matplotlib code that plots the C-alpha trace (Angstrom):
import matplotlib.pyplot as plt

x = [-116.4, -117.9, -114.8, -115.3, -119.4, -119.2, -116.0, -118.5, -121.7, -119.8, -118.2, -119.7, -118.0, -119.1, -122.7, -123.7, -127.1, -127.1, -126.1, -125.3, -126.7, -125.6, -126.4, -123.9, -123.3, -120.9, -119.0, -118.3, -119.7, -121.5, -124.7, -124.8, -123.1, -126.1, -128.6, -126.8, -127.2, -130.7, -131.4, -129.4, -131.8, -135.0, -137.8, -138.7, -140.3, -141.9, -138.5, -139.5, -137.6, -139.7, -137.5, -140.3, -141.6, -138.2, -137.3, -134.9, -137.1, -136.7, -135.6, -133.5, -132.8, -129.0, -127.8, -124.1, -123.1, -119.6, -117.7, -117.5, -113.7, -112.9, -113.6, -115.3, -118.3, -117.8, -118.6, -122.2, -123.4, -122.0, -124.7, -127.2, -126.9, -126.3, -129.9, -131.4, -128.4, -126.9, -123.3, -121.1, -117.5, -115.4, -112.1, -110.3, -111.8, -109.0, -110.3, -109.3, -112.7, -114.6, -112.9, -115.1, -117.6, -120.3, -120.3, -120.1, -121.2, -121.8, -118.7, -115.3, -113.2, -109.9, -108.0, -105.7, -106.5, -104.7, -103.4, -101.5, -100.2, -99.1, -97.1, -95.3, -94.6, -92.9, -91.1, -89.9, -88.7, -87.0, -85.0, -83.4, -82.8, -84.4, -85.8, -86.2, -89.4, -92.5, -96.2, -98.2, -102.1, -105.0, -107.6, -110.2, -111.0, -108.7, -106.0, -105.9, -106.8, -103.9, -101.3, -102.1, -101.8, -98.3, -97.3, -98.4, -97.1, -93.9, -93.6, -94.1, -90.9, -88.5, -89.2, -89.4, -91.7, -89.9, -93.4, -96.3, -99.0, -102.3, -103.1, -106.2, -109.5, -109.4, -107.0, -106.8, -105.1, -103.7, -100.3, -99.2, -99.8, -98.1, -95.1, -94.6, -94.9, -91.9, -90.1, -90.6, -89.0, -85.9, -85.6, -85.6, -83.5, -85.8, -85.2, -87.7, -91.5, -94.5, -97.7, -100.8, -103.5, -105.8, -104.9, -106.2, -104.5, -101.1, -101.2, -101.4, -99.0, -95.8, -96.5, -95.6, -93.3, -91.2, -91.9, -89.9, -86.7, -86.8, -84.6, -82.6, -86.1, -87.3, -91.1, -93.2, -96.6, -99.7, -101.7, -104.5, -101.4, -98.7, -99.2, -101.3, -99.9, -101.5, -98.4, -95.8, -97.3, -96.4, -93.6, -90.3, -91.5, -88.5, -86.0, -87.7, -85.9, -86.2, -90.2, -91.1, -95.1, -97.3, -99.3, -102.2, -100.5, -100.8, -103.0, -103.3, -106.6, -105.6, -107.5, -108.4, -105.8, -107.9, -111.3, -109.9, -108.3, -111.8, -113.7, -111.7, -111.4, -115.4, -116.1, -113.8, -114.5, -116.6, -115.4, -112.8, -112.4, -110.1, -110.6, -109.5, -108.6, -110.5, -109.7, -111.6, -109.0, -106.6, -106.8, -108.0, -105.4, -106.6, -104.7, -104.8, -107.4, -107.2, -105.2, -106.4, -105.1, -103.6, -103.9, -100.3, -100.9, -99.7, -101.4, -101.7, -102.6, -105.9, -104.5, -104.5, -100.5, -101.3, -104.1, -101.4, -98.8, -101.3, -102.2, -98.4, -98.6, -101.8, -100.9, -104.1, -103.7, -106.8, -108.9, -107.9, -109.1, -112.9, -112.2, -112.0, -114.9, -117.3, -115.6, -115.6, -119.6, -120.0, -118.2, -120.2, -123.7, -121.8, -121.9, -125.3, -127.4, -125.6, -124.0, -121.1, -122.8, -123.2, -126.6, -127.6, -130.2, -131.5, -133.2, -132.4, -131.3, -131.6, -129.1, -128.4, -127.5, -124.6, -123.2, -122.8, -121.6, -119.2, -117.1, -116.8, -115.1, -111.7, -110.4, -107.9, -107.8, -105.0, -102.8, -104.0, -105.4, -109.2, -110.4, -112.0, -110.8, -113.0, -112.7, -113.8, -110.0, -108.2, -105.0, -102.6, -100.4, -98.8, -96.3, -93.5, -93.4, -90.5, -90.5, -88.4, -87.8, -86.7, -86.5, -89.2, -91.6, -91.9, -92.3, -93.9, -91.4, -92.3, -88.6, -90.1, -93.5, -95.7, -97.6, -99.5, -99.1, -96.8, -95.6, -92.9, -91.6, -88.6, -86.7, -84.4, -82.7, -80.6, -83.2, -83.6, -81.5, -81.4, -81.7, -79.5, -75.4, -73.3, -76.2, -75.9, -79.5, -80.2, -79.9, -82.4, -81.6, -81.9, -78.3, -75.4, -75.7, -72.9, -70.0, -69.9, -69.8, -71.1, -74.8, -77.4, -77.7, -81.6, -81.4, -85.1, -88.1, -87.4, -85.9, -83.8, -82.0, -79.1, -75.5, -73.1, -71.4, -68.8, -68.9, -66.1, -63.9, -65.2, -68.7, -70.5, -73.1, -75.4, -76.6, -77.9, -78.8, -78.4, -75.8, -73.3, -71.1, -68.0, -64.4, -61.8, -59.9, -63.1, -66.1, -69.4, -72.2, -73.9, -77.7, -78.7, -81.9, -84.5, -82.7, -79.5, -78.9, -79.3, -76.9, -73.9, -73.9, -71.0, -69.2, -69.2, -66.5, -64.9, -64.7, -63.3, -63.7, -62.2, -63.7, -66.1, -66.8, -69.9, -68.2, -67.0, -63.6, -63.3, -60.2, -56.9, -56.7, -53.0, -51.3, -47.6, -47.7, -45.5, -44.0, -42.9, -38.5, -39.4, -41.5, -38.8, -36.8, -38.5, -39.2, -35.6, -34.5, -37.8, -36.7, -32.7, -34.3, -36.3, -32.9, -31.1, -33.2, -33.5, -29.6, -29.5, -31.5, -30.0, -26.5, -28.5, -29.7, -26.1, -24.4, -27.2, -25.2, -22.6, -22.5, -23.4, -26.6, -28.0, -26.5, -29.1, -32.0, -31.6, -34.8, -36.4, -34.4, -36.3, -39.6, -37.9, -36.7, -39.7, -41.6, -39.2, -39.5, -43.5, -43.6, -41.1, -43.0, -45.8, -44.1, -45.0, -48.9, -47.9, -47.3, -50.2, -53.6, -55.1, -58.4, -60.1, -58.6, -55.4, -55.5, -56.6, -53.5, -51.0, -52.4, -52.3, -48.9, -47.4, -48.9, -49.3, -45.5, -44.0, -45.5, -44.5, -41.1, -40.7, -42.6, -39.0, -36.7, -38.8, -38.3, -35.0, -33.6, -36.1, -34.5, -31.0, -32.0, -34.0, -31.0, -27.6, -29.5, -32.8, -32.6, -30.2, -33.0, -36.5, -35.3, -39.0, -40.2, -37.1, -38.3, -41.4, -40.9, -38.3, -40.9, -43.7, -41.7, -42.7, -41.2, -43.5, -46.1, -46.0, -45.2, -47.8, -50.4, -49.0, -49.7, -53.2, -54.3, -53.1, -54.9, -57.7, -57.0, -56.5, -60.0, -61.8, -60.4, -61.5, -65.2, -65.4, -67.4, -63.5, -62.4, -60.2, -60.1, -60.1, -59.6, -59.0, -60.2, -59.1, -55.5, -55.1, -58.1, -57.5, -56.1, -57.7, -55.1, -55.9, -54.6, -55.2, -57.4, -57.1, -56.3, -57.7, -55.6, -57.3, -57.6, -54.2, -52.1, -54.8, -54.1, -50.2, -50.4, -49.3, -46.3, -45.1, -45.4, -43.5, -41.0, -40.5, -40.0, -37.5, -35.6, -35.8, -34.7, -32.1, -30.8, -30.8, -28.7, -26.1, -23.5, -24.3, -21.3, -19.9, -21.0, -24.6, -24.6, -27.0, -28.3, -26.7, -28.3, -31.8, -31.3, -30.3, -32.9, -35.7, -34.9, -34.6, -38.1, -39.8, -37.8, -39.6, -42.8, -42.9, -41.5, -44.2, -46.9, -45.8, -46.1, -49.6, -51.3, -49.5, -50.6, -51.6, -50.2, -48.8, -45.8, -47.5, -47.1, -43.7, -42.7, -44.7, -42.7, -39.8, -40.3, -41.7, -38.4, -35.9, -37.8, -37.2, -33.3, -32.8, -34.0, -32.2, -28.7, -28.7, -29.5, -28.3, -24.7, -23.1, -24.0, -23.3, -19.5, -18.5, -20.0, -18.1, -15.2, -14.5, -15.3, -12.5, -14.8, -17.6, -16.8, -17.6, -14.5, -14.1, -18.5, -16.8, -14.2, -16.4, -19.0, -16.6, -15.2, -18.8, -18.8, -15.8, -16.3, -20.1, -18.2, -15.4, -16.5, -16.2, -13.4]
y = [8.0, 11.0, 12.9, 13.3, 13.5, 16.2, 17.7, 17.3, 18.9, 22.3, 22.3, 25.3, 23.8, 20.7, 19.6, 22.8, 23.5, 19.2, 17.3, 13.8, 11.3, 7.8, 4.5, 2.7, -0.9, -2.9, -4.8, -7.4, -10.6, -11.9, -12.2, -8.6, -7.5, -9.2, -7.7, -4.6, -4.6, -5.9, -2.5, -0.2, -1.8, -1.4, 1.2, 3.7, 4.5, 0.9, -0.2, -3.3, -4.8, -5.2, -7.9, -9.3, -6.0, -4.3, -1.3, 1.3, 3.6, 1.8, 4.3, 2.4, 4.0, 4.3, 5.7, 3.6, 1.1, 1.7, -1.3, -4.0, -4.2, -7.8, -9.6, -12.4, -9.9, -8.0, -10.7, -11.7, -7.8, -7.2, -10.3, -8.6, -4.8, -5.7, -6.8, -3.4, -1.4, 0.3, 1.2, -0.4, 1.2, -1.2, 0.4, -2.8, -6.0, -6.6, -10.2, -10.3, -12.2, -8.8, -7.5, -9.7, -7.3, -10.1, -11.2, -8.1, -5.1, -2.5, -3.4, -0.6, -0.3, 2.5, -0.4, -2.1, -6.1, -8.6, -9.1, -6.3, -7.0, -10.3, -9.2, -6.3, -9.1, -11.3, -8.5, -7.4, -11.2, -10.7, -7.5, -9.5, -12.4, -14.5, -18.0, -20.6, -19.4, -20.6, -19.5, -19.7, -18.9, -18.7, -21.1, -18.4, -17.3, -14.6, -17.1, -20.0, -17.6, -15.0, -18.3, -20.1, -16.9, -16.5, -19.8, -20.1, -15.9, -17.2, -19.9, -17.7, -16.2, -18.8, -18.6, -22.0, -22.5, -25.0, -26.0, -24.5, -24.3, -23.4, -22.2, -24.0, -22.7, -24.7, -23.4, -26.9, -28.1, -24.7, -25.2, -28.7, -27.4, -24.1, -26.7, -28.8, -25.6, -24.2, -27.7, -28.0, -24.1, -25.0, -28.7, -27.1, -24.1, -21.1, -17.9, -16.4, -16.6, -15.2, -14.8, -14.2, -14.5, -12.2, -10.9, -13.9, -16.6, -14.2, -13.4, -17.0, -18.6, -15.8, -16.6, -19.9, -18.8, -16.2, -19.9, -22.1, -19.3, -19.1, -16.8, -15.0, -15.2, -12.7, -12.4, -10.7, -9.6, -9.1, -5.9, -7.5, -8.0, -6.0, -2.7, -4.5, -3.1, -6.5, -8.6, -6.0, -6.4, -9.9, -10.2, -10.7, -10.7, -8.7, -11.4, -13.5, -11.9, -9.0, -8.1, -6.7, -6.0, -4.8, -2.1, 0.5, 3.6, 6.3, 8.9, 12.8, 14.1, 17.4, 18.0, 14.0, 13.9, 16.8, 15.3, 12.3, 14.2, 16.0, 13.0, 10.9, 14.2, 14.8, 10.8, 10.9, 14.6, 13.2, 9.8, 8.9, 5.5, 4.4, 3.4, -0.1, -1.3, -5.0, -8.5, -11.2, -13.2, -11.8, -11.6, -8.3, -5.8, -2.6, 0.4, 2.8, 6.0, 8.5, 6.1, 3.6, 1.2, 1.8, -1.1, -1.7, -3.1, 0.5, 2.5, 5.7, 9.0, 10.0, 13.7, 15.9, 14.7, 11.2, 11.3, 13.0, 10.3, 7.4, 9.6, 9.8, 6.0, 6.0, 5.6, 6.4, 4.3, 2.0, 5.0, 7.4, 4.5, 5.0, 9.0, 8.7, 6.3, 9.0, 11.5, 9.4, 9.3, 12.7, 13.6, 11.3, 12.8, 16.2, 15.4, 13.7, 16.6, 19.2, 20.7, 22.6, 26.0, 26.3, 24.9, 21.2, 21.5, 18.1, 17.1, 13.2, 10.5, 6.8, 4.5, 3.1, 6.7, 7.3, 3.6, 4.6, 8.3, 6.8, 4.6, 8.1, 10.0, 11.2, 13.8, 14.4, 14.2, 15.9, 14.8, 11.0, 10.5, 9.1, 7.1, 3.6, 1.5, -1.1, -3.5, -1.2, -0.8, 2.1, 3.3, 3.5, 0.8, -0.1, 1.1, -1.5, -1.4, -2.3, -2.6, -0.7, -1.1, 2.0, 1.3, -1.3, 0.2, -0.4, 2.0, 1.3, 3.0, 3.1, 2.0, 1.9, 1.6, -0.3, 1.2, -1.2, 0.2, -0.2, -2.7, -0.4, -1.6, 1.3, 0.3, 2.0, -1.1, 1.5, 2.3, -1.9, -2.8, -6.7, -8.8, -11.4, -12.4, -9.0, -7.3, -8.2, -9.0, -12.8, -15.3, -17.8, -20.2, -23.5, -23.7, -21.2, -19.0, -20.5, -18.6, -16.8, -19.5, -22.0, -23.7, -25.2, -29.0, -29.2, -31.6, -32.9, -31.1, -27.7, -25.5, -23.6, -26.5, -27.1, -28.6, -26.0, -27.2, -24.9, -24.4, -26.0, -24.7, -23.1, -22.7, -19.7, -19.1, -16.6, -14.6, -11.3, -13.0, -10.4, -10.7, -7.8, -8.4, -6.3, -6.3, -8.7, -8.4, -7.7, -9.3, -10.7, -12.4, -14.7, -15.2, -18.2, -20.4, -19.4, -21.8, -20.2, -19.9, -23.8, -24.9, -24.2, -22.2, -23.5, -20.3, -19.4, -21.2, -17.9, -17.4, -19.1, -18.9, -20.8, -23.1, -21.1, -18.5, -15.9, -15.1, -15.7, -13.9, -13.8, -15.4, -14.1, -14.3, -16.0, -15.1, -14.2, -10.3, -8.0, -6.1, -9.8, -10.6, -13.5, -11.3, -9.1, -12.2, -13.9, -10.3, -9.5, -12.9, -13.1, -9.5, -10.4, -13.9, -11.9, -9.1, -12.2, -13.4, -10.2, -10.2, -13.8, -12.6, -9.8, -11.9, -14.3, -11.1, -9.9, -13.0, -14.6, -15.6, -17.8, -21.8, -21.5, -19.6, -22.0, -25.2, -24.0, -23.7, -20.3, -18.7, -21.2, -20.1, -16.7, -18.7, -20.5, -17.8, -15.8, -18.8, -18.6, -14.7, -15.5, -18.3, -16.5, -13.5, -15.2, -15.4, -12.0, -13.3, -15.6, -12.7, -10.1, -11.5, -14.0, -14.0, -15.4, -12.7, -13.6, -17.0, -17.3, -15.0, -17.1, -20.1, -18.6, -17.0, -20.6, -23.8, -22.0, -20.1, -23.7, -25.6, -23.8, -24.0, -27.8, -27.7, -26.1, -27.9, -31.2, -29.8, -29.1, -32.7, -34.1, -32.6, -33.6, -37.0, -36.7, -35.1, -37.0, -40.6, -40.7, -38.5, -41.3, -43.9, -41.9, -39.1, -38.6, -38.1, -35.9, -33.7, -33.1, -32.2, -29.8, -28.6, -27.7, -26.1, -29.3, -27.5, -24.5, -26.4, -29.1, -26.2, -24.2, -26.8, -27.9, -24.2, -24.5, -27.7, -26.3, -22.4, -25.3, -27.3, -24.0, -22.6, -25.4, -25.7, -21.9, -22.0, -25.6, -26.4, -26.9, -24.3, -21.4, -20.0, -21.8, -20.4, -23.3, -23.2, -26.6, -26.2, -23.7, -22.3, -19.2, -18.6, -18.9, -19.8, -18.6, -20.6, -20.8, -23.9, -27.0, -27.8, -31.5, -34.4, -35.4, -32.2, -31.3, -34.1, -33.3, -30.1, -30.8, -33.6, -32.1, -30.6, -33.4, -35.8, -32.9, -33.2, -37.0, -37.0, -34.6, -36.4, -39.6, -37.4, -36.2, -39.8, -40.8, -37.7, -38.3, -39.2, -36.5, -33.9, -32.2, -28.8, -30.2, -32.4, -30.3, -34.0, -33.8, -29.8, -30.5, -34.0, -32.2, -29.5, -32.3, -33.7, -30.7, -30.0, -33.2, -33.8, -29.9, -30.6, -33.7, -32.3, -29.6, -31.9, -33.8, -30.2, -29.0, -32.8, -33.6, -30.3, -27.1, -24.0, -20.4, -22.0, -22.9, -19.9, -19.5, -23.3, -22.6, -19.6, -20.9, -24.3, -22.2, -19.9, -22.8, -24.7, -21.3, -20.7, -24.1, -24.2, -21.2, -21.5, -25.6, -24.7, -20.7, -20.5, -22.9, -21.3, -18.0, -19.3, -20.2, -16.9, -14.2, -16.7, -19.0, -17.1, -20.1, -22.5, -20.2, -21.1, -22.6, -25.1, -25.9, -27.1, -29.2, -30.8, -31.9, -33.4, -35.0, -36.6, -38.0, -39.2, -41.2, -42.7, -44.2, -45.6, -47.0, -50.5, -50.8, -53.3]
z = [-31.3, -29.0, -30.0, -33.3, -33.3, -31.4, -33.4, -36.1, -34.6, -33.3, -37.2, -39.2, -42.3, -42.2, -42.4, -41.2, -38.9, -39.1, -35.8, -35.9, -33.1, -32.0, -30.2, -29.0, -28.1, -26.6, -28.9, -26.0, -27.5, -30.7, -29.4, -28.7, -32.2, -33.6, -30.9, -32.0, -36.2, -36.0, -33.7, -36.3, -39.1, -37.7, -38.6, -36.0, -34.3, -33.9, -34.1, -36.1, -39.1, -41.9, -44.2, -46.4, -47.7, -48.2, -50.7, -51.7, -49.6, -46.2, -43.9, -40.6, -37.6, -38.8, -41.7, -41.3, -38.8, -37.4, -36.1, -34.8, -33.9, -34.7, -38.0, -36.6, -35.6, -38.6, -41.0, -39.2, -38.8, -42.7, -43.8, -41.2, -42.7, -46.5, -46.7, -46.0, -47.6, -44.7, -45.5, -42.5, -41.5, -39.3, -37.5, -36.7, -39.1, -41.2, -42.3, -46.3, -46.4, -45.9, -49.5, -51.3, -52.6, -54.1, -50.4, -48.8, -50.7, -48.1, -46.4, -45.4, -43.2, -42.1, -41.1, -44.0, -44.8, -43.4, -47.1, -46.4, -43.2, -44.3, -46.5, -44.0, -42.3, -45.1, -46.5, -42.9, -42.4, -45.6, -44.8, -42.2, -44.4, -42.2, -43.8, -41.1, -39.1, -37.1, -37.4, -34.2, -34.8, -32.5, -32.4, -34.4, -37.7, -37.1, -36.3, -38.4, -41.6, -40.7, -40.0, -43.4, -45.2, -43.5, -44.7, -47.9, -48.3, -46.9, -48.9, -52.2, -51.4, -50.2, -46.6, -45.0, -42.0, -39.8, -37.9, -36.9, -34.5, -33.1, -29.4, -28.5, -27.2, -24.1, -21.4, -19.9, -23.3, -23.8, -21.6, -23.3, -26.6, -26.1, -25.0, -27.5, -29.3, -27.6, -27.5, -31.6, -32.0, -30.1, -31.6, -35.0, -33.8, -35.3, -34.1, -35.8, -34.7, -36.2, -33.8, -35.4, -32.6, -30.5, -27.0, -24.8, -26.5, -27.0, -23.4, -22.2, -24.5, -23.4, -19.7, -20.6, -22.6, -19.9, -17.2, -19.9, -19.9, -23.8, -24.7, -27.4, -30.0, -32.3, -31.8, -34.6, -33.8, -36.0, -35.4, -33.2, -30.2, -30.9, -28.6, -26.3, -22.5, -21.3, -22.8, -21.7, -18.0, -18.1, -15.7, -17.2, -21.0, -22.2, -21.8, -24.1, -26.9, -29.5, -29.8, -33.5, -34.3, -37.0, -35.9, -37.4, -38.6, -36.0, -36.4, -35.0, -33.1, -32.1, -28.6, -27.8, -24.8, -23.2, -24.0, -22.6, -19.7, -19.2, -19.1, -16.7, -14.1, -14.4, -13.5, -10.8, -9.3, -6.4, -6.1, -3.0, -3.8, -6.4, -9.9, -10.8, -13.8, -14.0, -16.3, -15.8, -16.8, -13.6, -10.2, -8.9, -7.8, -5.7, -5.7, -2.9, -2.7, -5.1, -7.7, -10.5, -12.3, -15.9, -18.9, -18.4, -14.5, -12.7, -10.2, -11.6, -9.1, -10.2, -10.2, -13.1, -13.6, -12.9, -15.6, -18.2, -17.5, -18.4, -21.7, -22.5, -23.1, -25.2, -28.8, -30.5, -33.6, -33.3, -32.4, -35.0, -37.3, -35.2, -35.5, -39.4, -40.0, -38.0, -40.7, -43.3, -42.9, -42.1, -45.5, -47.2, -45.8, -46.5, -50.0, -50.3, -48.4, -50.8, -48.1, -49.7, -49.7, -46.0, -45.7, -46.5, -49.5, -48.2, -45.2, -45.6, -47.6, -47.6, -46.7, -50.2, -51.2, -48.1, -49.4, -53.1, -52.1, -49.1, -52.6, -53.7, -50.8, -50.9, -48.2, -45.7, -42.4, -40.0, -42.6, -43.3, -46.1, -46.1, -48.9, -50.4, -53.0, -55.3, -52.3, -49.2, -48.5, -47.5, -48.5, -45.1, -44.4, -41.3, -38.7, -37.9, -34.1, -31.9, -28.0, -26.6, -22.9, -20.4, -17.4, -17.6, -19.3, -22.9, -25.2, -28.8, -31.0, -34.9, -36.3, -40.2, -42.0, -44.7, -47.3, -49.6, -52.9, -54.3, -51.0, -50.2, -46.4, -45.1, -42.1, -39.4, -38.3, -36.1, -33.7, -32.9, -29.8, -30.6, -27.5, -28.4, -27.9, -28.8, -29.8, -33.3, -35.4, -35.1, -37.6, -38.5, -41.1, -41.9, -43.4, -43.7, -46.3, -49.0, -50.4, -53.5, -56.0, -54.5, -55.5, -52.9, -53.3, -51.4, -48.6, -48.1, -48.5, -47.3, -49.8, -47.3, -45.8, -48.5, -48.4, -50.8, -53.4, -55.5, -58.9, -60.6, -63.2, -66.6, -64.8, -62.4, -60.3, -62.0, -59.5, -61.3, -64.3, -66.4, -69.9, -70.3, -73.6, -72.8, -74.1, -73.6, -70.7, -69.0, -67.2, -68.1, -66.4, -68.8, -68.4, -67.0, -66.8, -64.3, -61.6, -62.3, -58.3, -57.9, -60.6, -61.9, -65.7, -68.1, -69.4, -72.8, -75.2, -75.5, -71.7, -68.2, -64.6, -61.8, -59.6, -56.7, -59.3, -59.5, -63.5, -66.5, -67.8, -71.5, -72.9, -73.7, -77.2, -77.8, -81.1, -82.6, -82.4, -83.6, -80.7, -79.7, -79.8, -81.7, -84.0, -84.6, -85.1, -88.0, -89.6, -90.0, -91.3, -93.5, -95.1, -95.1, -97.4, -99.3, -100.4, -100.8, -103.5, -105.1, -105.3, -106.8, -109.2, -109.8, -110.1, -112.5, -114.8, -115.3, -115.6, -117.7, -120.7, -119.2, -119.1, -115.2, -115.5, -118.3, -116.9, -113.7, -115.7, -117.8, -117.7, -115.2, -112.1, -112.2, -112.0, -109.3, -107.7, -107.7, -106.2, -103.5, -103.3, -102.5, -100.3, -98.1, -97.9, -96.7, -93.1, -92.5, -92.6, -89.5, -87.5, -86.0, -85.0, -87.6, -89.1, -92.3, -94.8, -93.1, -93.7, -96.8, -97.7, -96.3, -97.8, -101.2, -101.1, -99.4, -100.7, -104.4, -104.5, -102.8, -105.0, -107.9, -106.8, -106.2, -109.6, -110.9, -109.3, -110.4, -113.9, -113.2, -111.6, -114.7, -117.6, -116.0, -116.2, -119.8, -121.6, -119.9, -119.5, -121.8, -124.5, -126.1, -125.8, -126.3, -128.4, -129.2, -125.8, -125.6, -128.9, -127.9, -124.3, -126.2, -128.9, -126.9, -123.7, -121.5, -118.4, -118.4, -119.5, -116.3, -114.2, -115.1, -114.5, -111.0, -110.1, -111.0, -109.4, -106.3, -106.8, -107.3, -104.4, -102.3, -103.4, -103.2, -99.3, -99.2, -100.1, -98.5, -95.1, -93.5, -91.2, -92.3, -89.1, -85.8, -81.9, -79.7, -76.2, -75.1, -74.3, -72.1, -69.1, -69.6, -73.1, -77.0, -79.2, -82.9, -85.3, -89.3, -90.5, -91.3, -87.9, -88.4, -89.2, -92.2, -94.1, -92.9, -95.0, -97.4, -97.9, -98.2, -100.3, -103.4, -102.4, -100.7, -103.4, -105.7, -102.8, -103.0, -106.8, -106.7, -103.9, -106.5, -109.6, -107.8, -106.7, -110.3, -111.3, -109.3, -111.5, -113.9, -115.3, -112.1, -113.0, -114.1, -111.0, -108.2, -107.1, -103.7, -103.0, -104.4, -101.9, -99.2, -99.6, -100.0, -97.2, -95.3, -96.3, -95.7, -92.0, -91.2, -92.1, -90.4, -87.4, -87.6, -87.9, -84.7, -83.0, -83.6, -83.5, -80.3, -78.6, -80.7, -78.6, -79.1, -80.5, -83.6, -85.1, -84.6, -85.6, -88.6, -89.5, -88.6, -91.2, -94.3, -93.2, -93.2, -96.3, -98.6, -97.2, -97.7, -101.4, -101.7, -100.1, -101.6, -105.2, -105.7, -103.7, -105.2, -108.7, -107.4, -105.7, -109.1, -110.7, -108.2, -106.9, -109.5, -113.2, -114.6, -114.1, -115.5, -119.1, -121.7, -122.3, -118.9, -119.3, -122.2, -120.8, -118.0, -120.5, -122.3, -119.2, -118.1, -121.9, -121.8, -118.1, -119.2, -122.3, -120.4, -118.7, -114.9, -113.8]

ax = plt.figure().add_subplot(projection="3d")
ax.plot(x, y, z, "-o")
ax.set_aspect("equal")
plt.show()
């Protein structure tokens, strides 16, 4: 403080021609703090306090109060000086309570509040992935409040507090309580301990820790004790583990070392006795002549070099807060007295005016920003300190920093030499972290204590919470509920995952592809069948007027060939990726074409029975059938009915196209619907009914004239059709798989080939190889023979 005041008084730019004065009270007890506060707000020269007639023209002895160091004292002094609107700037009171401007409107500080310190501690714990800690506080407002805040902040981010304790004020009770706390730490296998205490409690605590031979722990010290050499002076304290801490950011004060050195030398210039560092809590230690005891319990020579070596260990952290508090007051006065022109225009000001001005100051002091926010807090953060031991002397090394806005922590972990086995980062977790693809099942009430459970097939552990649609054969992670880390989330229907998975894979789609060997074979066989039908049609055109073509049905043959051609061409729709359009095309081409084909065969079988067996018995019916072209009306009617049925299916809610996922774990099978048993049976009722009628009429016409007797060929074709369809249904509904499309295509080819070969090949054989049977005389002979056989009674 004296250094800052001397600098300001010697400055020609800050408060020119204005000298600052001060009065110092020792901050060693609450009673002294109260006494000093009343002295500061008293009215000179009488040094009395007139609270009953206080108004804004009240001029107190001091314009601003700097200090005190501790929060407990600052709360009391703030309640006194607020009555007189005297501003107060503390350099060490970090309690969050003092940020409440309704209770402490006159209070400001150059040290960050404990809320920021606690956030820095929690971020430090998170940085090294610890989640199983113990929190220890001292039996003071600072310790109790800090302990409570650390526990609540840690729990809020998923860090579990295994235990917590308070070091009693009474020394007789303190040792046993410390032993109980340490036993609990050991029993819970905790390796990280947060200390939020004052120096007296911390010193006695660590003496017991060393005596109990506790090692391998990580100790995180609060700002009040993190760089206290009274702690580092405890014998063998370096054995307790790795010590980290939170400290006020170190400021730069040019010339301060020389200022301190000058005072010490001046103070000791006429002394031959040694200067002793006295601690009422410890036994006095005497040093030899011309030496004095430093604060880290070492005797240092009272020579310039000796004092310089002492100054090398000085951090100037809290000192810079005092320095900046004085400069803040000076800048406020500079602005209030209007001193920017080189001379101050005003001679004095009331404390409440300085208070309002201090709220708006904003300047840089040796590279450090100085200002106060709406709660009176500074914009500075903290240094993260590591106790680095060299030659039994500790160096408080800054390994990182914390900035309150936006709450960032930066750590250089390579600077830490971990005092643990193999020098690795110690672990402090209730349970070992789960492997990827496992979820945590909490055991007990602590969320950090859990067992790991594998995610089963078809589910995944959502770690990122993101969802991204990606093309097939790539990977996506689907967004799950808020508890995505605590439960396995089912994959989408079009995705799959193995057990212990963190992602879902898109299923590969299975269908009959054009580049497969079987597809090439099916396409070639289909093409050959189409060419064959064209050749048969051409043959029938050439020999249209011959008896064999007329006996086969004449023009009806071409309708039958066209229906077979359409049905056969539908096979190409079985190859390639199916979709709604492909499935509708397949449905119309095959079912309508094949129904027309069966209707033609049925008409042909019925006509033969009608001509040879029913014409004489039902002449009227026969005449109507012939006169009104009954065969074409029947074929047209069956075709229209099938068209109506097909379009009803297309526009109904029955699925046209289905993706089946329950057959394979990793594949989706694309099939044209319907795959439901009932709907599938209904869709083939018409063709099956026509097929059965064909079979029946073929049986009735088994004894017709040889050239007209097509019963066995038609019956054989219908038997092949029925058997193939039964086989197809058994395959589909027993286990739908990627072979269904192949089997369906093969069945369609088998049906069209069986009718083509069974019905048309015998006719082509006679036309091309047995022309002598393709004459009118031959046909008449056959009919006469059939008539004689029917008239001759059977023996």
